[in-house]
Short mmCIF file of the C-alpha atoms (twelve columns), coordinates in Angstrom:
data_MODEL
# 
_entry.id   MODEL 
# 
loop_
_atom_site.group_PDB 
_atom_site.id 
_atom_site.type_symbol 
_atom_site.label_atom_id 
_atom_site.label_alt_id 
_atom_site.label_comp_id 
_atom_site.label_asym_id 
_atom_site.label_seq_id 
_atom_site.Cartn_x 
_atom_site.Cartn_y 
_atom_site.Cartn_z 
_atom_site.pdbx_PDB_model_num 
ATOM 1   C CA . MET A 1   38.941 -22.392 -94.781  1 
ATOM 2   C CA . TYR A 2   39.313 -20.150 -91.742  1 
ATOM 3   C CA . PRO A 3   36.889 -22.184 -89.583  1 
ATOM 4   C CA . LEU A 4   39.035 -25.227 -90.232  1 
ATOM 5   C CA . LEU A 5   42.242 -23.376 -89.448  1 
ATOM 6   C CA . PHE A 6   40.808 -22.083 -86.271  1 
ATOM 7   C CA . ARG A 7   39.689 -25.460 -85.102  1 
ATOM 8   C CA . THR A 8   42.992 -27.248 -85.983  1 
ATOM 9   C CA . VAL A 9   45.610 -24.699 -85.268  1 
ATOM 10  C CA . LEU A 10  44.631 -21.220 -83.948  1 
ATOM 11  C CA . SER A 11  42.465 -22.633 -81.153  1 
ATOM 12  C CA . ARG A 12  45.450 -24.220 -79.640  1 
ATOM 13  C CA . PHE A 13  47.302 -21.032 -79.096  1 
ATOM 14  C CA . ASP A 14  46.876 -18.826 -76.022  1 
ATOM 15  C CA . PRO A 15  44.046 -16.420 -76.988  1 
ATOM 16  C CA . GLU A 16  45.983 -13.247 -76.025  1 
ATOM 17  C CA . LEU A 17  49.105 -14.441 -78.024  1 
ATOM 18  C CA . ALA A 18  46.902 -15.338 -80.863  1 
ATOM 19  C CA . HIS A 19  45.303 -11.773 -80.789  1 
ATOM 20  C CA . HIS A 20  48.761 -10.199 -80.808  1 
ATOM 21  C CA . ALA A 21  49.669 -12.366 -83.851  1 
ATOM 22  C CA . GLY A 22  46.584 -11.393 -85.584  1 
ATOM 23  C CA . MET A 23  47.076 -7.767  -84.911  1 
ATOM 24  C CA . ALA A 24  50.570 -7.997  -86.458  1 
ATOM 25  C CA . VAL A 25  49.003 -9.378  -89.723  1 
ATOM 26  C CA . ILE A 26  46.391 -6.470  -89.574  1 
ATOM 27  C CA . ARG A 27  49.135 -3.855  -89.231  1 
ATOM 28  C CA . VAL A 28  50.843 -5.227  -92.333  1 
ATOM 29  C CA . LEU A 29  47.576 -5.233  -94.323  1 
ATOM 30  C CA . GLY A 30  47.295 -1.475  -93.550  1 
ATOM 31  C CA . ILE A 31  50.534 -0.749  -95.435  1 
ATOM 32  C CA . PRO A 32  50.815 -0.165  -99.221  1 
ATOM 33  C CA . PRO A 33  50.646 -2.174  -101.367 1 
ATOM 34  C CA . PHE A 34  49.034 -4.684  -99.178  1 
ATOM 35  C CA . SER A 35  46.383 -2.179  -98.110  1 
ATOM 36  C CA . TRP A 36  45.446 -1.429  -101.827 1 
ATOM 37  C CA . VAL A 37  44.742 -5.096  -102.547 1 
ATOM 38  C CA . THR A 38  42.918 -5.721  -99.188  1 
ATOM 39  C CA . ARG A 39  40.698 -2.601  -99.718  1 
ATOM 40  C CA . SER A 40  39.849 -3.488  -103.236 1 
ATOM 41  C CA . LEU A 41  38.594 -6.927  -101.989 1 
ATOM 42  C CA . CYS A 42  36.836 -5.671  -98.771  1 
ATOM 43  C CA . ALA A 43  35.699 -2.168  -99.231  1 
ATOM 44  C CA . PRO A 44  31.855 -1.563  -98.620  1 
ATOM 45  C CA . SER A 45  29.765 -0.282  -101.557 1 
ATOM 46  C CA . ALA A 46  28.803 3.462   -101.818 1 
ATOM 47  C CA . GLY A 47  25.224 2.621   -100.876 1 
ATOM 48  C CA . GLN A 48  26.121 1.494   -97.453  1 
ATOM 49  C CA . GLN A 49  27.238 4.889   -96.047  1 
ATOM 50  C CA . VAL A 50  25.730 6.212   -92.956  1 
ATOM 51  C CA . ARG A 51  25.615 9.820   -91.854  1 
ATOM 52  C CA . THR A 52  25.516 10.388  -88.093  1 
ATOM 53  C CA . LEU A 53  27.567 12.472  -85.610  1 
ATOM 54  C CA . GLY A 54  28.332 14.878  -88.207  1 
ATOM 55  C CA . LEU A 55  30.461 12.239  -89.909  1 
ATOM 56  C CA . THR A 56  30.210 9.844   -92.831  1 
ATOM 57  C CA . PHE A 57  30.656 6.103   -92.124  1 
ATOM 58  C CA . ASP A 58  31.376 4.065   -95.238  1 
ATOM 59  C CA . SER A 59  29.514 1.109   -93.694  1 
ATOM 60  C CA . PRO A 60  27.268 0.814   -90.665  1 
ATOM 61  C CA . PHE A 61  29.509 -1.902  -89.250  1 
ATOM 62  C CA . GLY A 62  32.638 -1.136  -87.163  1 
ATOM 63  C CA . VAL A 63  35.097 -2.568  -84.729  1 
ATOM 64  C CA . ALA A 64  34.191 -2.184  -81.077  1 
ATOM 65  C CA . ALA A 65  36.619 -1.037  -78.501  1 
ATOM 66  C CA . GLY A 66  38.921 -3.501  -77.013  1 
ATOM 67  C CA . PHE A 67  40.293 -5.018  -80.214  1 
ATOM 68  C CA . ASP A 68  42.746 -2.187  -80.988  1 
ATOM 69  C CA . LYS A 69  43.635 -0.792  -77.652  1 
ATOM 70  C CA . ASN A 70  46.543 1.343   -78.702  1 
ATOM 71  C CA . ALA A 71  45.489 2.595   -82.148  1 
ATOM 72  C CA . VAL A 72  48.163 0.472   -83.927  1 
ATOM 73  C CA . GLY A 73  45.840 -1.319  -86.382  1 
ATOM 74  C CA . VAL A 74  43.490 1.250   -87.585  1 
ATOM 75  C CA . ARG A 75  44.744 1.397   -91.189  1 
ATOM 76  C CA . GLY A 76  44.598 -2.490  -91.551  1 
ATOM 77  C CA . LEU A 77  41.144 -2.538  -89.997  1 
ATOM 78  C CA . ALA A 78  39.948 0.017   -92.456  1 
ATOM 79  C CA . ALA A 79  41.398 -1.858  -95.322  1 
ATOM 80  C CA . LEU A 80  39.480 -4.788  -94.205  1 
ATOM 81  C CA . GLY A 81  36.302 -3.136  -94.747  1 
ATOM 82  C CA . PHE A 82  35.214 -1.741  -91.326  1 
ATOM 83  C CA . GLY A 83  33.309 1.392   -91.408  1 
ATOM 84  C CA . HIS A 84  34.725 2.781   -88.158  1 
ATOM 85  C CA . VAL A 85  37.397 1.723   -85.632  1 
ATOM 86  C CA . GLU A 86  36.826 2.489   -81.924  1 
ATOM 87  C CA . VAL A 87  40.230 2.273   -80.340  1 
ATOM 88  C CA . GLY A 88  40.864 1.837   -76.691  1 
ATOM 89  C CA . THR A 89  39.914 1.690   -74.021  1 
ATOM 90  C CA . VAL A 90  42.617 4.359   -73.415  1 
ATOM 91  C CA . THR A 91  43.299 5.592   -69.798  1 
ATOM 92  C CA . ALA A 92  45.084 8.744   -68.941  1 
ATOM 93  C CA . ILE A 93  47.861 6.804   -67.147  1 
ATOM 94  C CA . ALA A 94  49.511 3.856   -68.929  1 
ATOM 95  C CA . GLN A 95  48.791 0.534   -67.252  1 
ATOM 96  C CA . ASP A 96  49.575 -3.170  -67.776  1 
ATOM 97  C CA . GLY A 97  45.999 -4.331  -66.992  1 
ATOM 98  C CA . ASN A 98  45.193 -7.369  -64.848  1 
ATOM 99  C CA . PRO A 99  47.516 -10.420 -64.315  1 
ATOM 100 C CA . LYS A 100 47.627 -13.091 -67.065  1 
ATOM 101 C CA . PRO A 101 45.911 -15.290 -68.097  1 
ATOM 102 C CA . ARG A 102 43.042 -12.953 -68.718  1 
ATOM 103 C CA . LEU A 103 41.450 -13.875 -71.921  1 
ATOM 104 C CA . PHE A 104 39.556 -17.144 -72.428  1 
ATOM 105 C CA . ARG A 105 37.702 -18.608 -75.324  1 
ATOM 106 C CA . LEU A 106 34.465 -20.525 -74.975  1 
ATOM 107 C CA . VAL A 107 34.387 -22.220 -78.235  1 
ATOM 108 C CA . PRO A 108 31.009 -23.991 -77.992  1 
ATOM 109 C CA . ASP A 109 29.409 -20.757 -77.423  1 
ATOM 110 C CA . ARG A 110 31.459 -18.594 -79.782  1 
ATOM 111 C CA . ALA A 111 32.169 -16.434 -76.900  1 
ATOM 112 C CA . VAL A 112 35.161 -14.980 -74.941  1 
ATOM 113 C CA . ILE A 113 35.528 -14.142 -71.251  1 
ATOM 114 C CA . ASN A 114 38.094 -11.322 -70.607  1 
ATOM 115 C CA . ARG A 115 39.340 -9.466  -67.586  1 
ATOM 116 C CA . MET A 116 41.981 -7.506  -69.393  1 
ATOM 117 C CA . GLY A 117 41.632 -4.473  -67.183  1 
ATOM 118 C CA . PHE A 118 42.267 -1.693  -69.640  1 
ATOM 119 C CA . ASN A 119 45.717 -2.628  -70.555  1 
ATOM 120 C CA . ASN A 120 47.137 0.215   -72.749  1 
ATOM 121 C CA . ALA A 121 49.952 2.589   -73.273  1 
ATOM 122 C CA . GLY A 122 48.119 5.585   -72.039  1 
ATOM 123 C CA . ALA A 123 46.551 8.680   -73.520  1 
ATOM 124 C CA . ASP A 124 49.869 10.452  -74.501  1 
ATOM 125 C CA . ALA A 125 51.054 7.457   -76.496  1 
ATOM 126 C CA . ALA A 126 47.624 7.134   -78.113  1 
ATOM 127 C CA . ALA A 127 47.621 10.774  -79.136  1 
ATOM 128 C CA . LYS A 128 50.924 10.463  -80.817  1 
ATOM 129 C CA . ARG A 129 49.755 7.392   -82.853  1 
ATOM 130 C CA . LEU A 130 46.520 9.307   -83.697  1 
ATOM 131 C CA . ALA A 131 48.312 12.406  -84.681  1 
ATOM 132 C CA . LYS A 132 50.324 10.339  -87.146  1 
ATOM 133 C CA . LEU A 133 47.184 8.740   -88.487  1 
ATOM 134 C CA . ARG A 134 45.585 11.995  -89.138  1 
ATOM 135 C CA . ARG A 135 48.607 13.204  -91.198  1 
ATOM 136 C CA . ARG A 136 48.035 10.139  -93.296  1 
ATOM 137 C CA . ARG A 137 44.275 10.892  -93.649  1 
ATOM 138 C CA . PRO A 138 42.833 7.542   -92.775  1 
ATOM 139 C CA . LYS A 139 39.695 6.303   -94.874  1 
ATOM 140 C CA . THR A 140 37.758 5.423   -91.857  1 
ATOM 141 C CA . VAL A 141 36.184 7.008   -88.885  1 
ATOM 142 C CA . ILE A 142 38.290 6.773   -85.648  1 
ATOM 143 C CA . GLY A 143 36.552 6.748   -82.355  1 
ATOM 144 C CA . VAL A 144 38.426 6.773   -78.888  1 
ATOM 145 C CA . ASN A 145 36.939 5.019   -76.051  1 
ATOM 146 C CA . ILE A 146 38.357 6.411   -72.642  1 
ATOM 147 C CA . GLY A 147 38.144 4.837   -69.223  1 
ATOM 148 C CA . LYS A 148 39.267 5.404   -65.605  1 
ATOM 149 C CA . SER A 149 42.955 4.815   -64.703  1 
ATOM 150 C CA . ARG A 150 43.129 1.950   -62.270  1 
ATOM 151 C CA . VAL A 151 45.390 3.858   -59.801  1 
ATOM 152 C CA . ILE A 152 42.954 6.727   -59.622  1 
ATOM 153 C CA . ASP A 153 40.281 6.557   -56.817  1 
ATOM 154 C CA . VAL A 154 36.672 6.457   -58.059  1 
ATOM 155 C CA . ASP A 155 35.998 9.735   -56.205  1 
ATOM 156 C CA . LYS A 156 38.656 11.414  -58.565  1 
ATOM 157 C CA . ALA A 157 37.610 9.675   -61.681  1 
ATOM 158 C CA . THR A 158 35.972 12.795  -63.297  1 
ATOM 159 C CA . ALA A 159 39.424 14.539  -63.456  1 
ATOM 160 C CA . ASP A 160 41.005 11.479  -64.857  1 
ATOM 161 C CA . TYR A 161 38.441 11.371  -67.595  1 
ATOM 162 C CA . VAL A 162 38.872 14.950  -68.294  1 
ATOM 163 C CA . GLN A 163 42.545 14.599  -68.689  1 
ATOM 164 C CA . SER A 164 42.018 11.820  -71.279  1 
ATOM 165 C CA . ALA A 165 39.394 13.754  -73.051  1 
ATOM 166 C CA . THR A 166 41.593 16.926  -73.252  1 
ATOM 167 C CA . THR A 167 44.519 14.873  -74.803  1 
ATOM 168 C CA . LEU A 168 42.415 12.857  -77.166  1 
ATOM 169 C CA . ALA A 169 39.387 14.798  -78.342  1 
ATOM 170 C CA . PRO A 170 41.203 16.944  -80.789  1 
ATOM 171 C CA . LEU A 171 42.348 13.697  -82.530  1 
ATOM 172 C CA . ALA A 172 39.258 11.791  -82.419  1 
ATOM 173 C CA . ASP A 173 36.275 11.654  -84.729  1 
ATOM 174 C CA . TYR A 174 34.230 10.913  -81.607  1 
ATOM 175 C CA . LEU A 175 34.804 9.981   -77.888  1 
ATOM 176 C CA . ALA A 176 33.179 7.178   -75.980  1 
ATOM 177 C CA . VAL A 177 33.018 7.295   -72.223  1 
ATOM 178 C CA . ASN A 178 33.522 3.772   -70.726  1 
ATOM 179 C CA . VAL A 179 31.813 3.506   -67.241  1 
ATOM 180 C CA . SER A 180 30.685 -0.107  -67.766  1 
ATOM 181 C CA . SER A 181 33.606 -2.493  -68.042  1 
ATOM 182 C CA . PRO A 182 33.425 -5.097  -65.230  1 
ATOM 183 C CA . ASN A 183 37.218 -5.449  -64.993  1 
ATOM 184 C CA . THR A 184 38.070 -2.123  -63.198  1 
ATOM 185 C CA . PRO A 185 37.133 -1.976  -59.622  1 
ATOM 186 C CA . GLY A 186 34.360 0.457   -58.871  1 
ATOM 187 C CA . LEU A 187 33.963 1.617   -62.528  1 
ATOM 188 C CA . ARG A 188 30.388 0.283   -63.000  1 
ATOM 189 C CA . GLY A 189 29.286 2.423   -59.957  1 
ATOM 190 C CA . LEU A 190 29.868 5.461   -62.063  1 
ATOM 191 C CA . GLN A 191 26.820 4.515   -64.021  1 
ATOM 192 C CA . ALA A 192 24.477 5.738   -61.229  1 
ATOM 193 C CA . VAL A 193 22.758 8.827   -62.650  1 
ATOM 194 C CA . GLU A 194 23.682 11.090  -59.803  1 
ATOM 195 C CA . THR A 195 27.321 10.259  -60.357  1 
ATOM 196 C CA . LEU A 196 27.234 9.901   -64.104  1 
ATOM 197 C CA . ALA A 197 25.658 13.354  -64.749  1 
ATOM 198 C CA . PRO A 198 28.538 15.533  -63.416  1 
ATOM 199 C CA . LEU A 199 31.115 13.297  -64.955  1 
ATOM 200 C CA . LEU A 200 29.522 13.469  -68.474  1 
ATOM 201 C CA . ARG A 201 29.065 17.184  -68.008  1 
ATOM 202 C CA . ALA A 202 32.808 17.813  -67.298  1 
ATOM 203 C CA . VAL A 203 33.990 15.388  -70.145  1 
ATOM 204 C CA . LYS A 204 31.648 17.110  -72.571  1 
ATOM 205 C CA . ASP A 205 33.168 20.514  -71.658  1 
ATOM 206 C CA . ALA A 206 36.619 19.018  -72.307  1 
ATOM 207 C CA . ALA A 207 35.722 17.426  -75.535  1 
ATOM 208 C CA . GLY A 208 34.613 20.562  -77.109  1 
ATOM 209 C CA . SER A 209 33.161 20.124  -80.585  1 
ATOM 210 C CA . THR A 210 34.084 16.410  -80.809  1 
ATOM 211 C CA . PRO A 211 30.957 14.205  -80.566  1 
ATOM 212 C CA . LEU A 212 30.565 12.502  -77.191  1 
ATOM 213 C CA . LEU A 213 28.978 9.048   -76.389  1 
ATOM 214 C CA . VAL A 214 28.571 6.996   -73.295  1 
ATOM 215 C CA . LYS A 215 28.884 3.140   -73.158  1 
ATOM 216 C CA . ILE A 216 26.623 1.207   -70.806  1 
ATOM 217 C CA . ALA A 217 26.550 -2.185  -69.257  1 
ATOM 218 C CA . PRO A 218 23.890 -4.842  -70.321  1 
ATOM 219 C CA . ASP A 219 23.413 -5.928  -66.577  1 
ATOM 220 C CA . LEU A 220 21.684 -2.772  -65.547  1 
ATOM 221 C CA . PRO A 221 17.924 -2.973  -64.842  1 
ATOM 222 C CA . ASP A 222 15.869 -1.780  -67.696  1 
ATOM 223 C CA . ASP A 223 14.582 1.251   -65.888  1 
ATOM 224 C CA . GLU A 224 18.219 2.319   -65.027  1 
ATOM 225 C CA . ILE A 225 19.110 1.949   -68.840  1 
ATOM 226 C CA . THR A 226 16.145 4.266   -69.739  1 
ATOM 227 C CA . ALA A 227 17.415 6.762   -67.092  1 
ATOM 228 C CA . ILE A 228 20.910 6.872   -68.484  1 
ATOM 229 C CA . ALA A 229 19.612 7.155   -72.030  1 
ATOM 230 C CA . ARG A 230 17.507 10.119  -71.006  1 
ATOM 231 C CA . LEU A 231 20.340 11.627  -69.119  1 
ATOM 232 C CA . ALA A 232 22.625 11.398  -72.182  1 
ATOM 233 C CA . VAL A 233 20.048 13.345  -74.240  1 
ATOM 234 C CA . ASP A 234 19.545 15.949  -71.433  1 
ATOM 235 C CA . GLU A 235 23.246 16.437  -70.987  1 
ATOM 236 C CA . GLY A 236 23.648 17.181  -74.824  1 
ATOM 237 C CA . LEU A 237 25.662 14.036  -75.661  1 
ATOM 238 C CA . ASP A 238 25.682 12.791  -79.168  1 
ATOM 239 C CA . GLY A 239 24.935 9.098   -78.658  1 
ATOM 240 C CA . ILE A 240 24.929 5.947   -76.601  1 
ATOM 241 C CA . ILE A 241 26.773 2.659   -77.130  1 
ATOM 242 C CA . ALA A 242 24.768 -0.364  -76.055  1 
ATOM 243 C CA . HIS A 243 26.483 -2.270  -74.771  1 
ATOM 244 C CA . ASN A 244 29.571 -3.590  -72.970  1 
ATOM 245 C CA . THR A 245 30.335 -7.189  -71.952  1 
ATOM 246 C CA . THR A 246 28.224 -8.962  -69.216  1 
ATOM 247 C CA . ILE A 247 29.022 -10.578 -66.057  1 
ATOM 248 C CA . SER A 248 26.178 -13.049 -66.524  1 
ATOM 249 C CA . ARG A 249 26.963 -16.692 -67.361  1 
ATOM 250 C CA . GLU A 250 23.347 -17.767 -68.064  1 
ATOM 251 C CA . GLY A 251 22.593 -19.897 -71.036  1 
ATOM 252 C CA . LEU A 252 26.054 -21.090 -71.899  1 
ATOM 253 C CA . THR A 253 26.650 -24.469 -73.469  1 
ATOM 254 C CA . THR A 254 30.372 -24.673 -72.596  1 
ATOM 255 C CA . ASP A 255 31.292 -27.155 -69.885  1 
ATOM 256 C CA . ALA A 256 30.475 -25.499 -66.499  1 
ATOM 257 C CA . ALA A 257 33.873 -26.491 -65.158  1 
ATOM 258 C CA . ILE A 258 35.583 -24.639 -68.003  1 
ATOM 259 C CA . VAL A 259 33.554 -21.599 -67.443  1 
ATOM 260 C CA . GLU A 260 34.392 -21.733 -63.797  1 
ATOM 261 C CA . SER A 261 37.961 -22.067 -64.337  1 
ATOM 262 C CA . ALA A 262 37.942 -18.921 -66.477  1 
ATOM 263 C CA . GLY A 263 36.856 -16.936 -63.463  1 
ATOM 264 C CA . ALA A 264 35.778 -13.487 -63.313  1 
ATOM 265 C CA . GLY A 265 35.560 -11.057 -66.303  1 
ATOM 266 C CA . GLY A 266 33.220 -9.814  -68.978  1 
ATOM 267 C CA . LEU A 267 31.495 -12.314 -71.381  1 
ATOM 268 C CA . SER A 268 31.072 -11.334 -74.952  1 
ATOM 269 C CA . GLY A 269 30.016 -13.035 -78.175  1 
ATOM 270 C CA . ALA A 270 26.942 -14.885 -79.489  1 
ATOM 271 C CA . PRO A 271 25.320 -15.452 -76.036  1 
ATOM 272 C CA . LEU A 272 24.677 -11.726 -75.790  1 
ATOM 273 C CA . ARG A 273 22.560 -11.512 -78.847  1 
ATOM 274 C CA . GLU A 274 19.127 -11.555 -77.162  1 
ATOM 275 C CA . ARG A 275 20.070 -9.172  -74.398  1 
ATOM 276 C CA . SER A 276 21.714 -6.887  -76.864  1 
ATOM 277 C CA . MET A 277 18.571 -6.572  -78.893  1 
ATOM 278 C CA . GLN A 278 16.533 -5.931  -75.692  1 
ATOM 279 C CA . VAL A 279 18.890 -2.990  -74.595  1 
ATOM 280 C CA . LEU A 280 18.729 -1.612  -78.074  1 
ATOM 281 C CA . HIS A 281 14.997 -1.442  -77.936  1 
ATOM 282 C CA . ILE A 282 14.993 0.116   -74.516  1 
ATOM 283 C CA . VAL A 283 17.496 2.700   -75.463  1 
ATOM 284 C CA . ARG A 284 15.909 3.567   -78.828  1 
ATOM 285 C CA . ALA A 285 12.526 4.156   -77.106  1 
ATOM 286 C CA . ALA A 286 14.045 6.596   -74.767  1 
ATOM 287 C CA . VAL A 287 15.942 8.848   -77.174  1 
ATOM 288 C CA . PRO A 288 15.020 11.053  -80.287  1 
ATOM 289 C CA . SER A 289 15.008 9.351   -83.570  1 
ATOM 290 C CA . ASP A 290 18.073 11.273  -84.724  1 
ATOM 291 C CA . PHE A 291 20.181 10.380  -81.567  1 
ATOM 292 C CA . CYS A 292 23.097 8.109   -82.480  1 
ATOM 293 C CA . VAL A 293 22.609 4.531   -80.885  1 
ATOM 294 C CA . ILE A 294 25.356 2.036   -81.592  1 
ATOM 295 C CA . SER A 295 24.534 -1.549  -80.950  1 
ATOM 296 C CA . VAL A 296 27.055 -4.053  -80.079  1 
ATOM 297 C CA . GLY A 297 26.952 -7.500  -78.517  1 
ATOM 298 C CA . GLY A 298 26.503 -10.918 -80.190  1 
ATOM 299 C CA . VAL A 299 26.785 -9.705  -83.800  1 
ATOM 300 C CA . GLU A 300 28.173 -12.229 -86.146  1 
ATOM 301 C CA . THR A 301 26.414 -12.068 -89.545  1 
ATOM 302 C CA . ALA A 302 25.048 -9.454  -91.951  1 
ATOM 303 C CA . SER A 303 21.566 -10.650 -90.960  1 
ATOM 304 C CA . ASP A 304 22.478 -9.732  -87.323  1 
ATOM 305 C CA . VAL A 305 23.772 -6.226  -88.442  1 
ATOM 306 C CA . GLN A 306 20.648 -5.688  -90.549  1 
ATOM 307 C CA . ASP A 307 18.317 -6.785  -87.611  1 
ATOM 308 C CA . ARG A 308 20.029 -4.161  -85.348  1 
ATOM 309 C CA . LEU A 309 19.607 -1.480  -88.049  1 
ATOM 310 C CA . ASP A 310 15.867 -2.446  -88.515  1 
ATOM 311 C CA . ALA A 311 15.466 -2.208  -84.597  1 
ATOM 312 C CA . GLY A 312 16.750 1.412   -84.653  1 
ATOM 313 C CA . ALA A 313 20.453 1.136   -84.358  1 
ATOM 314 C CA . THR A 314 22.257 3.952   -86.252  1 
ATOM 315 C CA . LEU A 315 25.547 1.950   -86.302  1 
ATOM 316 C CA . VAL A 316 26.662 -1.602  -85.305  1 
ATOM 317 C CA . GLN A 317 29.849 -2.789  -83.820  1 
ATOM 318 C CA . GLY A 318 31.533 -6.343  -83.330  1 
ATOM 319 C CA . TYR A 319 34.623 -7.835  -81.937  1 
ATOM 320 C CA . THR A 320 34.242 -11.404 -80.675  1 
ATOM 321 C CA . ALA A 321 33.140 -12.942 -83.912  1 
ATOM 322 C CA . PHE A 322 36.336 -11.677 -85.472  1 
ATOM 323 C CA . LEU A 323 38.113 -14.400 -83.537  1 
ATOM 324 C CA . TYR A 324 35.768 -17.129 -85.017  1 
ATOM 325 C CA . ARG A 325 35.032 -15.899 -88.373  1 
ATOM 326 C CA . GLY A 326 38.461 -14.630 -89.470  1 
ATOM 327 C CA . PRO A 327 40.003 -11.571 -91.144  1 
ATOM 328 C CA . LEU A 328 37.459 -11.438 -93.952  1 
ATOM 329 C CA . TRP A 329 34.599 -10.919 -91.482  1 
ATOM 330 C CA . ALA A 330 33.857 -7.264  -92.324  1 
ATOM 331 C CA . ARG A 331 33.969 -8.227  -96.085  1 
ATOM 332 C CA . GLN A 332 31.367 -10.856 -95.306  1 
ATOM 333 C CA . ILE A 333 29.112 -8.427  -93.397  1 
ATOM 334 C CA . ASN A 334 29.362 -5.750  -96.185  1 
ATOM 335 C CA . LYS A 335 28.872 -8.323  -98.994  1 
ATOM 336 C CA . GLY A 336 25.841 -9.694  -97.184  1 
ATOM 337 C CA . LEU A 337 24.272 -6.267  -96.405  1 
ATOM 338 C CA . ARG A 338 24.652 -5.365  -100.079 1 
ATOM 339 C CA . ALA A 339 22.843 -8.551  -101.203 1 
ATOM 340 C CA . MET A 340 19.946 -8.045  -98.703  1 
ATOM 341 C CA . ARG A 341 19.491 -4.396  -99.787  1 
ATOM 342 C CA . GLY A 342 19.596 -5.756  -103.454 1 
ATOM 343 C CA . THR A 343 16.699 -8.045  -102.513 1 
ATOM 344 C CA . GLY A 344 14.753 -5.272  -100.808 1 
ATOM 345 C CA . ARG A 345 15.095 -6.641  -97.310  1 
ATOM 346 C CA . ALA A 346 16.829 -3.506  -95.909  1 
# 
């Protein structure tokens, strides 16, 4: 039903407008009595729980940062069956992001190009929403992804991240430091180990007891991925998220003119599956067995999620396939995982 609806109706809408419309529906699904019905249909089984970061995740599958930038849809996403929601990317200073249009579908590839530019209402606004959520005791783990404010020079990035961490850490189940988006000028340069080490050290101090992870780019050379993974361990971080969107356009089947017209931005979706698995193997080989590794990129099915878990991922995240598979995507994943575990595959 949903694939037909997408092809005939939803694909005709501007992607960003369609996202906002979808988020409005998700927000409604988080309100009783709609949330009761939705959760009864979509909740993962008790056997899918994962214990990591000192937290219990109802399912290994969660929503990646970028889907709910302002922490407005957490309750609805939880009701839909996601085991955690990573909100953001949140910046210390509110910002509009890059000029529109900035979100483009590549339907033949089941992919998306975005150059959103960390559009969000800022850390203070996110903190208010998270505080309200905490009072309602949400039934899902909430991570907060933080990034550099665009108006802040790269050489002053550490203080900017620290400001966000200080504001948001007390309200987050975990924090993720985003130094890997391709859509903020100079941001990826912060991944250099000599620059990243003092930044992570300062943010960790600001985060206090809140678990801290770092999110990396897939476009780094393999040896640099290994170096960052080892740095994360050495600096006492709690995990690593592998990975963000890519600037590569290799292997796409969408007409080259359409891809070119979309312009710059990060590519996400099915084309990242192979590289994502490669990065997962590299990271897992560089960190202890109990170190949390969250794999994201090209995840569409329960089989994809199980493949990541089998390869050493602690948790798995998705985003782009939500656009192509519809609101019951997490339910499909959870149901598929339960079936595979029943057959002994897991």
